[in-house]
C-alpha positions as CSV (number, residue, x, y, z in Angstrom):
1,M,106.8,98.6,128.9
2,K,110.0,97.7,131.7
3,E,113.1,96.0,131.2
4,M,112.6,96.8,127.6
5,N,115.8,96.7,124.9
6,L,115.4,99.1,122.0
7,S,118.6,99.3,120.4
8,S,118.5,96.0,118.4
9,L,115.7,94.5,116.5
10,D,116.5,91.1,118.1
11,G,115.5,93.5,121.2
12,V,112.5,95.2,119.8
13,M,111.3,91.4,118.6
14,K,111.6,90.0,121.7
15,G,109.2,92.7,123.9
16,S,109.3,93.4,127.3
17,E,107.4,90.9,130.0
18,S,104.1,92.2,128.6
19,G,105.1,90.6,125.3
20,P,105.2,91.3,122.2
21,V,105.7,95.4,121.0
22,V,105.6,95.2,117.2
23,A,104.1,93.3,114.8
24,P,105.9,93.0,112.0
25,G,104.2,95.2,109.1
26,K,101.2,96.5,111.4
27,P,101.7,99.8,113.7
28,D,98.2,100.3,114.6
29,E,98.2,97.1,115.8
30,S,101.5,97.9,117.5
31,R,102.3,98.4,121.4
32,L,105.4,100.3,120.5
33,Y,103.5,102.7,117.7
34,Q,100.7,103.7,120.2
35,M,102.6,104.2,123.1
36,V,104.8,107.1,121.0
37,R,102.1,107.9,119.1
38,D,99.6,108.2,122.0
39,G,102.4,110.5,123.3
40,K,103.2,108.2,126.2
41,M,106.7,107.5,125.7
42,P,109.2,107.9,125.6
43,P,108.2,108.5,129.8
44,G,109.5,111.7,131.3
45,K,110.5,113.2,127.6
46,T,109.9,115.0,124.5
47,H,107.4,113.4,123.1
48,L,108.3,112.5,119.0
49,T,106.8,115.0,116.5
50,S,105.1,114.0,113.6
51,E,107.9,112.9,110.8
52,Q,109.3,110.7,114.4
53,L,106.6,109.1,114.3
54,A,106.3,108.6,110.7
55,V,109.7,107.0,110.5
56,V,109.0,105.0,113.5
57,R,105.5,104.1,111.0
58,A,107.3,103.7,108.2
59,W,110.0,101.0,110.2
60,I,107.0,98.6,111.2
61,E,105.3,98.1,108.4
62,S,108.4,97.6,106.5
63,L,109.0,95.0,108.9
64,G,108.0,91.4,107.2
65,P,108.8,87.7,108.0
66,S,112.1,87.7,106.8
67,S,113.3,90.5,109.1
68,T,111.7,88.3,112.6
69,K,113.1,85.5,112.2
70,M,116.4,86.6,112.8
71,A,115.1,87.8,115.9
72,Y,114.7,84.8,116.8
């Protein structure tokens, strides 16, 4: 997932050169969540703890259509 900006909701919703990385409200369908869950992100760094992973999951679950509208 090169060229991805995770510093803002706009950047997250834009995704990467491979397309969307977050399916709002659906962490198990979100590439970003799958990558951190499976320990593939962040590359070369300590993997997220179970508590941090739960925060990412809850955040993706909290996103809905109204959150994504402001990203475009």
